[in-house]
DRENVODREN-981996 format. One record per atom (N, C-alpha, C, CB): residue in three letters; z, y, x. Coordinates in steps of 0.05 Angstrom, whole numbers. Each point is the difference from the previous one (the first is absolute). Glycine has a CB too. Example, Ala and Ser with C-alpha at 12.3 -4.5 7.8 and 13.67 -1.06 7.14 Angstrom:
<lotis>
code,Z,Y,X
Ala,156,-114,264
Ala,0,24,-18
Ala,0,24,18
Ala,25,-23,-38
Ser,-39,44,31
Ser,1,24,16
Ser,14,22,-15
Ser,-43,-13,24
</lotis>
This chain:
<lotis>
code,Z,Y,X
Phe,63,-210,210
Phe,3,-14,-2
Phe,-11,-16,-24
Phe,27,19,31
Pro,-48,-8,-56
Pro,0,-6,-9
Pro,-9,-36,-16
Pro,7,55,18
Ala,-19,-71,2
Ala,-5,-29,2
Ala,26,-10,-3
Ala,-40,0,29
Val,59,8,-2
Val,27,-16,3
Val,11,2,-31
Val,13,13,55
Leu,-12,11,-55
Leu,17,11,-27
Leu,-11,-17,-23
Leu,5,51,15
Gly,-33,-65,-17
Gly,-14,-14,-28
Gly,17,-24,5
Gly,-55,17,-7
Tyr,67,-26,35
Tyr,11,-28,2
Tyr,35,6,-7
Tyr,-43,-21,42
Val,54,33,-32
Val,24,-4,2
Val,17,19,-5
Val,-14,-28,25
Cys,4,59,-44
Cys,21,12,-4
Cys,7,-18,-34
Cys,-12,55,36
Asn,33,-42,-31
Asn,19,-9,-21
Asn,-3,16,-36
Asn,35,-9,51
His,-54,26,-60
His,-5,11,-18
His,20,4,-11
His,-35,-12,0
Ala,56,20,13
Ala,25,10,-15
Ala,-2,17,-28
Ala,16,1,49
Cys,-49,22,-44
Cys,-3,19,-12
Cys,-1,-9,-33
Cys,-21,23,46
Glu,-13,-54,-36
Glu,6,-12,-27
Glu,17,2,-29
Glu,-13,-18,36
Ser,52,20,-31
Ser,7,-20,-17
Ser,4,33,-23
Ser,26,-59,34
Ala,-27,76,-17
Ala,2,29,-4
Ala,-21,18,-8
Ala,29,-7,28
Cys,-59,-9,-35
Cys,-12,16,-12
Cys,-8,-1,-28
Cys,-8,5,40
Arg,-6,26,-46
Arg,12,-2,-33
Arg,-32,-21,-18
Arg,36,67,0
Arg,-57,-65,17
Arg,-15,-7,-14
Arg,9,-28,-4
Arg,-32,34,13
Gly,61,-53,-7
Gly,12,-21,-3
Gly,9,8,-32
Gly,13,-14,56
Asp,0,27,-58
Asp,-12,12,-35
Asp,-16,-4,-20
Asp,6,22,17
Val,-16,-30,-13
Val,-34,8,-12
Val,-2,-30,-3
Val,-28,49,29
Asn,24,-65,-4
Asn,-10,-20,-2
Asn,15,-21,29
Asn,-48,28,-31
Glu,36,-19,56
Glu,10,-7,30
Glu,-8,12,11
Glu,5,-34,2
Ser,19,37,24
Ser,-1,19,14
Ser,-37,-4,25
Ser,72,3,-10
Leu,-93,19,27
Leu,-5,3,7
Leu,4,-11,18
Leu,-6,22,-24
Ser,-13,-43,36
Ser,4,-14,23
Ser,-10,6,32
Ser,0,-28,-40
Ile,18,54,47
Ile,10,9,16
Ile,-14,-15,39
Ile,42,11,-52
Arg,-31,-32,39
Arg,-4,-12,28
Arg,-24,-4,8
Arg,36,-20,-5
Asp,-38,-6,-6
Asp,-43,-4,-12
Asp,-8,13,-1
Asp,-8,-19,-21
Leu,-1,45,16
Leu,-17,22,-5
Leu,0,2,29
Leu,7,23,-48
Lys,18,-14,61
Lys,-13,-4,29
Lys,-7,-13,15
Lys,13,18,-3
Arg,-2,-40,1
Arg,-18,-20,20
Arg,-36,-5,-11
Arg,54,-29,10
Phe,-56,29,-31
Phe,-20,7,-12
Phe,-26,24,14
Phe,40,-15,-36
Ala,-29,37,38
Ala,-12,19,12
Ala,-7,-12,23
Ala,22,36,-20
Ala,9,-46,37
Ala,-13,7,29
Ala,-23,-17,9
Ala,44,13,13
Glu,-41,-43,-32
Glu,-11,-17,12
Glu,-20,1,-5
Glu,26,-21,4
His,-38,39,-24
His,-34,12,-19
His,-7,25,18
His,12,-9,-59
Asp,6,33,69
Asp,-16,8,28
Asp,-16,4,16
Asp,17,-6,-7
Glu,-29,-24,2
Glu,-25,-9,27
Glu,-16,35,11
Glu,-19,-63,-32
Glu,19,85,35
Glu,-12,19,24
Glu,16,2,-16
Glu,-41,14,29
Arg,67,-7,-17
Arg,37,22,9
Arg,-17,30,-8
Arg,34,-29,60
Leu,-29,26,-87
Leu,-2,31,-8
Leu,20,18,1
Leu,-27,-15,-24
Trp,44,-10,26
Trp,31,34,9
Trp,-5,9,44
Trp,68,-36,-50
Leu,-70,14,52
Leu,3,20,25
Leu,-35,4,7
Leu,57,-22,25
Gln,-82,26,-41
Gln,-19,24,6
Gln,10,25,-18
Gln,-43,-34,9
Asn,60,21,-25
Asn,5,36,-1
Asn,26,6,2
Asn,-35,9,-30
Leu,53,-13,45
Leu,31,3,19
Leu,-13,29,15
Leu,23,-63,14
Ser,-4,88,-21
Ser,-2,27,13
Ser,16,-5,17
Ser,-11,32,-31
Lys,4,-33,60
Lys,13,-6,19
Lys,-6,24,15
Lys,0,-50,-4
Lys,27,66,16
Lys,11,33,10
Lys,-18,-5,34
Lys,67,10,-31
Pro,-78,19,39
Pro,0,-12,24
Pro,17,-2,23
Pro,-33,8,-15
Glu,33,-29,41
Glu,19,12,20
Glu,22,17,18
Glu,-26,-16,-15
Thr,44,15,-1
Thr,31,15,10
Thr,0,9,26
Thr,26,-29,-25
Gly,-31,3,44
Gly,4,-3,25
Gly,25,-14,0
Gly,-26,38,16
Lys,42,-46,-46
Lys,33,4,20
Lys,3,-38,-4
Lys,35,67,-19
Lys,-18,-86,27
Lys,1,-14,16
Lys,23,-20,-31
Lys,-13,34,65
Val,12,-45,-80
Val,18,-23,-8
Val,1,-24,8
Val,-2,19,-28
Ala,24,-30,29
Ala,15,-34,7
Ala,25,-4,-15
Ala,-14,-3,51
Val,-16,-18,-55
Val,26,-15,-32
Val,8,-43,9
Val,-44,43,-61
Ile,70,-38,61
Ile,8,-20,-1
Ile,3,-19,-21
Ile,12,23,29
Gly,-26,-43,-18
Gly,7,-22,-27
Gly,-38,-3,-18
Gly,71,26,-11
Ser,-84,-50,9
Ser,-25,-1,-7
Ser,15,-9,-36
Ser,-37,-16,58
Gly,60,25,-75
Gly,1,-12,-18
Gly,-28,7,-31
Gly,59,-2,27
Pro,-47,-2,-50
Pro,-16,18,-8
Pro,21,35,-6
Pro,-35,-51,-22
Ala,54,56,29
Ala,14,30,14
Ala,-20,10,16
Ala,48,-13,5
Gly,-46,-8,19
Gly,-16,25,18
Gly,-29,6,-2
Gly,31,-11,31
Leu,-47,-5,-35
Leu,-21,-4,-10
Leu,-9,20,-26
Leu,11,-47,20
Thr,-1,49,-30
Thr,-8,16,-24
Thr,9,34,10
Thr,11,-48,-40
Ala,6,51,61
Ala,7,16,7
Ala,-11,13,21
Ala,27,-17,-21
Ala,-42,5,41
Ala,-22,7,15
Ala,-31,5,-14
Ala,30,-27,33
Tyr,-33,4,-61
Tyr,-22,25,-18
Tyr,0,17,-4
Tyr,-8,-15,-15
Phe,33,18,1
Phe,-1,36,-6
Phe,-4,7,24
Phe,32,11,-38
Leu,-26,-5,71
Leu,2,13,9
Leu,-19,7,19
Leu,35,-9,-16
Ala,-49,-18,13
Ala,-29,1,10
Ala,-34,17,-15
Ala,32,-49,15
Ile,-11,49,-54
Ile,-17,15,2
Ile,4,37,-5
Ile,-20,-49,-13
Gln,52,48,32
Gln,0,24,-3
Gln,-3,16,24
Gln,23,-9,-37
Gly,-45,-8,58
Gly,-16,10,20
Gly,21,-13,27
Gly,-28,50,-30
His,46,-57,23
His,20,-6,23
His,-10,-35,23
His,48,30,-45
Ala,-51,-24,59
Ala,4,-31,17
Ala,23,-18,-3
Ala,-22,21,33
Val,17,-39,-38
Val,27,-43,-9
Val,-5,-2,13
Val,7,-30,-32
Thr,23,18,55
Thr,-15,-34,8
Thr,20,-4,-10
Thr,-27,-14,42
Val,33,-11,-57
Val,25,-15,-4
Val,-3,-28,22
Val,6,19,-58
Trp,20,-10,58
Trp,8,-28,9
Trp,20,-33,-3
Trp,-15,42,18
Glu,8,-60,-16
Glu,12,-18,-18
Glu,13,-32,26
Glu,-42,23,-55
Glu,58,-26,53
Glu,17,-24,27
Glu,-31,-25,-3
Glu,78,2,-14
Leu,-74,-3,-28
Leu,-20,-13,3
Leu,-22,-18,-1
Leu,24,17,6
Pro,-27,-41,-3
Pro,-34,-6,2
Pro,-22,10,-10
Pro,15,-29,3
Gln,2,38,-44
Gln,-19,5,-5
Gln,3,28,-13
Gln,-12,-48,2
Pro,-1,71,-22
Pro,5,14,-17
Pro,8,-10,-23
Pro,-23,22,21
Gly,44,-5,-31
Gly,-3,-14,-34
Gly,22,3,-6
Gly,-30,-36,-1
Gly,66,29,17
Gly,13,14,-6
Gly,19,-37,-21
Gly,-37,69,8
Met,52,-55,-24
Met,8,-27,-20
Met,-20,3,-13
Met,48,-6,-6
Leu,-74,10,8
Leu,-25,2,-25
Leu,-9,-39,23
Leu,-27,84,-21
Arg,26,-78,32
Arg,-6,-21,18
Arg,11,-32,10
Arg,-9,46,7
Tyr,46,-33,-4
Tyr,6,-25,10
Tyr,21,11,-15
Tyr,-20,-22,47
Gly,30,27,-67
Gly,20,6,-24
Gly,-12,-21,-32
Gly,11,63,27
Ile,-34,-64,-18
Ile,-17,-13,-34
Ile,-22,-17,2
Ile,7,41,-22
Pro,-7,-70,6
Pro,-6,-23,7
Pro,-43,12,-1
Pro,61,-41,-26
Ser,-60,30,41
Ser,-42,3,8
Ser,2,-12,-34
Ser,-29,-20,71
Tyr,34,-1,-84
Tyr,-9,-8,-35
Tyr,12,36,-20
Tyr,18,-75,6
Arg,-13,85,-11
Arg,6,20,-1
Arg,-16,25,14
Arg,37,-29,-8
Leu,-46,25,26
Leu,0,25,12
Leu,-28,-8,30
Leu,67,17,-20
Pro,-95,-24,6
Pro,-22,3,20
Pro,15,19,23
Pro,-44,-6,-37
Arg,25,-5,55
Arg,13,10,26
Arg,-31,17,6
Arg,43,-46,21
Glu,-66,33,-31
Glu,-21,21,-2
Glu,4,23,-15
Glu,-26,-34,5
Thr,41,38,-26
Thr,11,18,-12
Thr,4,27,18
Thr,19,-39,-27
Ile,12,23,40
Ile,14,16,31
Ile,-20,9,7
Ile,35,-26,20
Asp,-41,15,-13
Asp,-19,12,29
Asp,-30,27,-3
Asp,11,-63,16
Ser,-14,52,-41
Ser,-20,21,-22
Ser,2,25,-1
Ser,0,-27,-25
Glu,28,25,17
Glu,10,22,-3
Glu,14,14,18
Glu,-2,-16,-34
Ile,16,9,58
Ile,-2,9,18
Ile,-19,11,21
Ile,29,-20,-17
Gln,-54,6,13
Gln,-23,12,18
Gln,-10,27,-14
Gln,-17,-50,17
Asp,28,48,-47
Asp,-15,33,-6
Asp,14,18,11
Asp,-17,-8,-41
Ile,48,3,48
Ile,23,19,16
Ile,-15,8,29
Ile,48,-29,-21
Val,-58,3,32
Val,-3,12,23
Val,-32,8,11
Val,46,-26,6
Ser,-71,28,-36
Ser,-27,-1,-5
Ser,15,40,7
Ser,-33,-60,-44
Leu,53,69,33
Leu,9,29,0
Leu,9,9,24
Leu,12,-4,-42
Gly,-13,-10,66
Gly,-6,3,28
Gly,39,-1,30
Gly,-59,41,-35
Val,71,-52,0
Val,42,-16,13
Val,-8,-22,7
Val,42,15,-33
Glu,-33,-10,60
Glu,-9,-19,16
Glu,39,-23,0
Glu,-54,44,37
Ile,49,-75,-31
Ile,22,-13,-19
Ile,-9,-14,34
Ile,4,-3,-77
Lys,36,10,93
Lys,-1,-28,22
Lys,18,-21,-6
Lys,-9,29,37
Thr,1,-47,-43
Thr,19,-19,-4
Thr,8,-18,27
Thr,-19,1,-51
Asn,32,-22,53
Asn,19,-5,13
Asn,18,20,22
Asn,-28,-40,-11
Thr,40,59,-1
Thr,5,17,22
Thr,25,11,-9
Thr,-47,10,15
Arg,74,-8,-12
Arg,19,8,1
Arg,18,20,6
Arg,-17,-29,-2
Val,25,50,-24
Val,8,30,18
Val,31,1,8
Val,-36,30,-28
Glu,44,-27,46
Glu,11,4,10
Glu,18,26,13
Glu,-26,-37,-9
Asn,17,52,8
Asn,11,29,6
Asn,-18,18,-17
Asn,16,-10,51
Ile,-10,24,-79
Ile,-14,20,0
Ile,-5,22,10
Ile,5,-18,-22
Asp,22,24,46
Asp,-15,27,9
Asp,-31,3,26
Asp,59,13,-11
Ala,-52,-38,12
Ala,-33,-15,23
Ala,-20,12,-26
Ala,15,-65,32
Leu,-15,60,-58
Leu,-27,7,-18
Leu,-2,35,-2
Leu,7,-52,-34
Phe,18,70,35
Phe,1,24,-2
Phe,-21,11,24
Phe,50,-3,-22
Glu,-42,-14,48
Glu,-5,7,29
Glu,-33,-6,-3
Glu,53,-17,29
Gln,-61,-6,-39
Gln,-24,-1,-4
Gln,-24,17,-15
Gln,26,-33,9
Gly,-16,61,-15
Gly,-3,9,-22
Gly,-4,3,-29
Gly,0,1,33
Tyr,13,-22,-40
Tyr,9,4,-18
Tyr,17,12,-19
Tyr,-17,-21,20
Glu,23,29,-48
Glu,4,32,-10
Glu,9,-7,-14
Glu,-25,27,7
Ala,31,-55,-22
Ala,16,-12,-26
Ala,-9,-24,4
Ala,5,35,-35
Val,29,-52,30
Val,0,-31,1
Val,4,-5,-27
Val,18,-10,45
Leu,-27,-13,-70
Leu,-1,1,-5
Leu,16,-35,-1
Leu,-30,52,-1
Ile,53,-58,-1
Ile,9,-35,-8
Ile,-4,-2,-14
Ile,24,-12,12
Ala,-26,-17,-20
Ala,-11,0,-8
Ala,13,-48,-18
Ala,-37,65,38
Val,57,-70,-33
Val,6,-28,21
Val,3,-17,-29
Val,32,17,58
Gly,-29,-8,-73
Gly,6,-14,-13
Gly,26,-14,-17
Gly,-35,8,27
Thr,29,-38,-35
Thr,29,-14,2
Thr,-2,-34,-1
Thr,22,46,-27
His,-38,-44,46
His,1,-43,7
His,25,-8,8
His,-45,-8,23
Lys,68,24,-20
Lys,19,-16,0
Lys,7,-9,-25
Lys,11,20,37
Gly,2,-53,-42
Gly,13,-7,-23
Gly,30,1,2
Gly,-39,-28,-10
Val,52,31,0
Val,26,-16,9
Val,13,-33,-25
Val,15,63,23
Lys,1,-64,-5
Lys,21,-25,-9
Lys,16,2,-9
Lys,-6,-16,20
Leu,14,5,-49
Leu,26,-1,-16
Leu,6,-12,18
Leu,-1,1,-46
Arg,44,15,36
Arg,21,-5,7
Arg,15,-27,3
Arg,-7,39,-16
Ile,-6,-60,14
Ile,10,-16,-11
Ile,8,-22,16
Ile,-21,18,-35
Pro,45,-29,33
Pro,2,-24,29
Pro,-28,-19,-1
Pro,63,-8,-3
Gly,-71,3,17
Gly,-24,-25,13
Gly,-16,17,-2
Gly,5,-47,-13
Val,-16,62,0
Val,-30,14,8
Val,-6,1,38
Val,8,37,-52
Ser,14,-43,59
Ser,-18,17,35
Ser,2,-37,5
Ser,27,71,31
Gly,-57,-69,-7
Gly,-4,-26,11
Gly,-28,-17,-9
Gly,54,1,0
Glu,-56,-17,-1
Glu,-36,-12,0
Glu,3,-17,-34
Glu,-12,-16,70
Gly,-12,27,-81
Gly,-6,5,-29
Gly,-3,12,-12
Gly,10,-15,1
Val,-1,51,8
Val,6,13,-27
Val,-16,22,12
Val,51,-16,-24
Leu,-80,22,14
Leu,-8,15,9
Leu,-8,26,-14
Leu,-6,-36,24
Val,5,59,-16
Val,-5,41,-8
Val,-18,-3,-19
Val,1,28,47
Asn,-3,-28,-61
Asn,-32,10,-19
Asn,-24,15,23
Asn,34,17,-52
Thr,-23,19,62
Thr,-17,5,9
Thr,-10,-17,33
Thr,16,43,-35
Glu,-3,-43,50
Glu,-2,-24,20
Glu,-13,-30,-15
Glu,47,25,27
Phe,-43,-35,-37
Phe,-27,-23,-18
Phe,-31,7,-3
Phe,38,-11,-32
Leu,-37,38,26
Leu,-26,11,-14
Leu,-11,8,16
Leu,12,11,-34
Arg,4,-2,59
Arg,-11,9,27
Arg,-12,-22,13
Arg,32,35,5
Ala,-9,-50,-7
Ala,-12,-33,31
Ala,-43,-9,-22
Ala,88,-52,13
Val,-70,40,-36
Val,-18,-15,-10
Val,-33,42,-8
Val,57,-67,-28
Asn,-59,84,24
Asn,-14,9,12
Asn,-26,7,16
Asn,34,-9,-14
Gln,-8,12,44
Gln,-10,-5,19
Gln,-13,-32,19
Gln,29,45,-10
Gly,-41,-65,-22
Gly,-1,-21,15
Gly,22,-20,14
Gly,-33,29,1
Glu,60,-29,1
Glu,32,-11,18
Glu,-11,-17,-35
Glu,55,47,44
Ser,-36,-74,-20
Ser,13,-13,-22
Ser,16,-5,-2
Ser,-20,-8,-4
Val,36,3,-20
Val,23,6,-9
Val,15,-27,-18
Val,-21,52,2
Glu,34,-49,22
Glu,26,-42,-11
Glu,9,9,-26
Glu,37,-21,53
Met,-41,10,-79
Met,14,16,-19
Met,18,-31,-19
Met,-46,54,-3
Gly,30,-81,13
Gly,5,-18,-13
Gly,-15,-6,-28
Gly,38,9,27
Lys,-30,-38,-47
Lys,-6,1,-25
Lys,6,1,-24
Lys,-11,-10,22
Lys,34,28,-19
Lys,18,19,-30
Lys,4,19,18
Lys,31,-31,-36
Val,-35,52,17
Val,2,29,8
Val,8,19,-15
Val,-29,-10,22
Met,56,4,-24
Met,12,31,-30
Met,7,32,13
Met,36,-42,-33
Ile,-62,53,20
Ile,9,32,11
Ile,17,16,-19
Ile,-45,3,23
Leu,56,14,-6
Leu,30,2,-18
Leu,-21,36,-2
Leu,69,-40,27
Gly,-66,42,-54
Gly,-12,32,-9
Gly,-14,-5,-12
Gly,1,26,27
Gly,-19,-2,-45
Gly,-15,4,-16
Gly,-15,19,-18
Gly,22,-27,13
Gly,-21,36,20
Gly,-22,12,-7
Gly,-29,7,13
Gly,38,9,-18
Asn,-58,1,12
Asn,-28,-4,12
Asn,1,-23,24
Asn,-12,52,-11
Val,35,-20,26
Val,-3,-26,40
Val,9,-35,-10
Val,32,48,49
Ala,-13,-40,-79
Ala,6,-23,19
Ala,-22,-27,-22
Ala,66,19,27
Phe,-72,-9,-36
Phe,-33,-14,-13
Phe,-12,-6,23
Phe,-11,27,-42
Asp,12,-9,55
Asp,-26,4,20
Asp,11,-29,27
Asp,-11,72,-9
Cys,30,-70,11
Cys,9,-15,28
Cys,1,-35,-37
Cys,47,56,63
Ala,-41,-54,-82
Ala,6,-27,-19
Ala,-42,-7,3
Ala,62,19,-51
Arg,-63,-17,43
Arg,-33,-3,-4
Arg,-12,2,26
Arg,-2,20,-46
Leu,1,-14,76
Leu,-10,-9,26
Leu,18,-21,5
Leu,-20,42,18
Ala,44,-49,-22
Ala,15,-28,3
Ala,-31,-25,-6
Ala,65,22,-25
Leu,-71,-19,-3
Leu,-1,-26,-3
Leu,-35,4,-4
Leu,57,-19,-22
Arg,-69,49,31
Arg,-29,-6,22
Arg,2,-16,23
Arg,-14,41,-9
Leu,45,-27,27
Leu,6,-19,22
Leu,1,-25,-7
Leu,20,29,19
Gly,-19,-39,-28
Gly,1,-45,-1
Gly,25,1,-11
Gly,-25,-28,48
Ala,47,49,-50
Ala,33,-8,-24
Ala,-9,-8,-25
Ala,33,38,16
Glu,-19,-67,-28
Glu,-4,-16,-18
Glu,7,9,-22
Glu,1,-29,25
Glu,30,37,-30
Glu,18,12,-16
Glu,8,37,13
Glu,19,-61,-13
Val,-23,75,4
Val,10,19,-9
Val,26,26,-21
Val,-41,-30,20
Leu,57,29,-9
Leu,20,12,-15
Leu,8,30,-6
Leu,11,-40,15
Met,-1,45,-30
Met,-1,38,8
Met,28,4,-22
Met,-70,23,8
Ala,86,-18,16
Ala,27,21,-39
Ala,3,29,13
Ala,51,-46,-21
Cys,-38,63,10
Cys,0,20,-13
Cys,24,10,-3
Cys,-35,-13,-17
Leu,47,42,19
Leu,20,12,-16
Leu,-5,3,-32
Leu,9,23,42
Glu,-35,-21,-37
Glu,-5,17,-42
Glu,-1,-26,-10
Glu,-39,49,-4
Ser,42,-40,-20
Ser,-26,-1,-12
Ser,-25,-17,-10
Ser,18,28,21
Arg,-23,-49,-35
Arg,-41,-4,1
Arg,-1,22,-5
Arg,-23,-42,-17
Glu,27,55,-5
Glu,-10,32,-17
Glu,14,20,20
Glu,2,-14,-60
Thr,14,11,77
Thr,-7,30,22
Thr,-3,-6,26
Thr,26,29,-24
Met,-41,-55,33
Met,-10,8,15
Met,-18,13,12
Met,20,-19,-9
Pro,-24,31,28
Pro,-13,20,11
Pro,-30,-5,19
Pro,51,16,-3
Ala,-49,-45,8
Ala,-29,-4,0
Ala,-19,12,-30
Ala,16,-45,34
Asp,-47,46,-16
Asp,-13,14,-19
Asp,-12,-31,-15
Asp,-13,56,29
Pro,15,-54,-56
Pro,-7,-17,-27
Pro,-14,-24,16
Pro,-8,42,-42
Asp,-23,-27,44
Asp,-21,-18,10
Asp,16,-20,18
Asp,-40,37,0
Glu,52,-27,29
Glu,11,-23,7
Glu,19,-15,-5
Glu,-18,15,19
Ile,27,-8,-33
Ile,23,-33,-9
Ile,-17,-16,-22
Ile,57,25,1
Lys,-68,-15,-19
Lys,-19,-9,0
Lys,-20,-25,8
Lys,19,38,-4
Glu,-36,-23,22
Glu,-13,-27,21
Glu,27,-10,20
Glu,-58,25,7
Gly,76,-20,3
Gly,26,-4,11
Gly,3,-27,-4
Gly,19,43,-6
Glu,-22,-46,-29
Glu,9,-16,-22
Glu,-4,-31,-7
Glu,-6,43,-12
Glu,-29,-18,19
Glu,-28,-26,-6
Glu,-6,-17,11
Glu,-18,22,-10
Glu,32,-19,50
Glu,-9,-1,29
Glu,25,-28,-7
Glu,-21,62,35
Gly,38,-65,-46
Gly,26,-17,-2
Gly,21,21,7
Gly,-19,-48,15
Ile,27,65,-8
Ile,20,12,10
Ile,20,-8,-8
Ile,-19,31,6
Lys,34,-44,-14
Lys,39,7,-27
Lys,12,18,19
Lys,23,-55,-24
Ile,-22,77,-6
Ile,20,12,9
Ile,30,9,-23
Ile,-44,15,35
Tyr,64,-8,-3
Tyr,34,-10,-16
Tyr,7,36,-1
Tyr,25,-64,30
Pro,-28,71,-57
Pro,16,36,-3
Pro,23,-9,4
Pro,-23,31,-37
Ala,25,2,38
Ala,50,3,-3
Ala,1,-16,18
Ala,27,0,-53
Arg,-35,-3,70
Arg,12,-14,21
Arg,11,22,24
Arg,-33,-45,-13
Thr,56,50,25
Thr,18,13,20
Thr,3,-28,27
Thr,32,37,-45
Phe,-44,-27,62
Phe,5,-21,38
Phe,22,4,8
Phe,-39,5,24
Thr,53,-30,-25
Thr,29,7,17
Thr,7,-17,25
Thr,20,12,-46
Lys,-54,-38,62
Lys,4,-7,21
Lys,-22,-17,-8
Lys,49,10,18
Ile,-63,-15,9
Ile,-15,-13,17
Ile,14,-35,8
Ile,-15,57,18
Val,7,-83,-40
Val,16,-2,17
Val,-19,-32,13
Val,53,32,-27
Arg,-34,-37,49
Arg,-11,-20,26
Arg,16,-16,6
Arg,-20,28,21
Asp,8,-56,-8
Asp,19,-21,-4
Asp,10,0,30
Asp,-24,-30,-43
Ser,29,5,60
Ser,15,-1,27
Ser,-11,14,28
Ser,14,-42,-21
Asn,-35,45,19
Asn,-22,-1,13
Asn,-17,28,4
Asn,3,-50,-17
Gly,12,65,-4
Gly,-15,26,-6
Gly,-29,6,-18
Gly,24,2,43
Lys,-32,-30,-62
Lys,-25,3,-5
Lys,12,20,-23
Lys,-32,-48,17
Val,11,61,-34
Val,7,4,-29
Val,6,-19,-6
Val,-22,27,-11
Lys,28,-21,-21
Lys,1,-21,-15
Lys,-1,15,-32
Lys,30,-34,41
Gly,-20,47,-45
Gly,-3,5,-21
Gly,1,35,-4
Gly,16,-51,-9
Val,-7,59,-7
Val,17,27,0
Val,21,-4,-33
Val,-49,37,31
Glu,66,-15,-33
Glu,24,-5,-24
Glu,7,26,-12
Glu,22,-39,22
Phe,-30,39,-51
Phe,-7,18,-12
Phe,16,5,-17
Phe,-35,-7,10
Leu,46,40,-14
Leu,17,0,-36
Leu,-27,9,-18
Leu,60,24,12
Asp,-38,-29,-34
Asp,-21,14,-30
Asp,12,26,-1
Asp,-8,-41,-36
Val,-15,61,28
Val,1,29,-5
Val,2,1,-17
Val,-16,14,22
Ala,38,3,-41
Ala,-11,20,-25
Ala,11,26,5
Ala,-1,-35,-37
Ser,6,44,51
Ser,-22,31,11
Ser,0,4,25
Ser,9,28,-35
Phe,-16,-7,48
Phe,17,2,19
Phe,-15,37,14
Phe,13,-72,10
Ala,-9,91,3
Ala,-9,26,2
Ala,1,5,31
Ala,16,15,-49
Phe,-31,-4,58
Phe,2,12,29
Phe,16,34,15
Phe,-45,-32,-11
Asp,64,17,38
Asp,12,19,9
Asp,-15,15,15
Asp,35,-21,-5
Glu,-26,44,19
Glu,-10,13,17
Glu,-1,-23,26
Glu,17,49,-23
Asp,-4,-74,24
Asp,-8,-22,17
Asp,-30,-12,-1
Asp,47,-10,-5
Asn,-49,13,-15
Asn,-20,-8,-7
Asn,-14,-9,-25
Asn,14,-3,38
</lotis>
């Protein structure tokens, strides 16, 4: 997925690029995007060496980046590959977990079409319930690549009930075109790239005020520096070094706030 990487890769390799000791690191992400967007003749596909058909069938469950990448390499090895996807469109978290303002849908579609052009079949709206049934249909191998679409709620009082949304569920609902009720003032708990996806998407959906709080200090937030910078430029207010202790609700059960404590330092154990 070179074009996809050109948009959303966190380009951590650039921080370790030795060229940075001379002047500045090579812009690997931007170079990938430029190359992908200007390969109008699709030369890489023309020069691709695909091995003769083996007569073997492989089933891939899940059409996210892992499943489709596996399908690509299996196809060029000469195997017949069918990808099974329970959602309406292929792409997995590329399509349902990343907002379209960060990753254009035509970019996803184009790169998936490159894989389909190699003979890979994708069956959408199809949930696999029985792996043994696939073997009975003649598949000689099955790869399970279902991804991590289920978010995790914090184990704090008040988290269950109306007004508290889970990151992955929120992103999927919006990316599927569903209407999501979130109010005018939104607090995001977390400081990673997914948290910023939710925060910046909330702004685009009409939230009048978006705030964020995270365990980490401002300097050690796990989100990409570009995401933090652009989020602040869009008006998102960040409260670093906070731990979340309680979702505060009124007598009717409506969310009215979040209770925090300041964080001096923290560490994770085997349960977190």
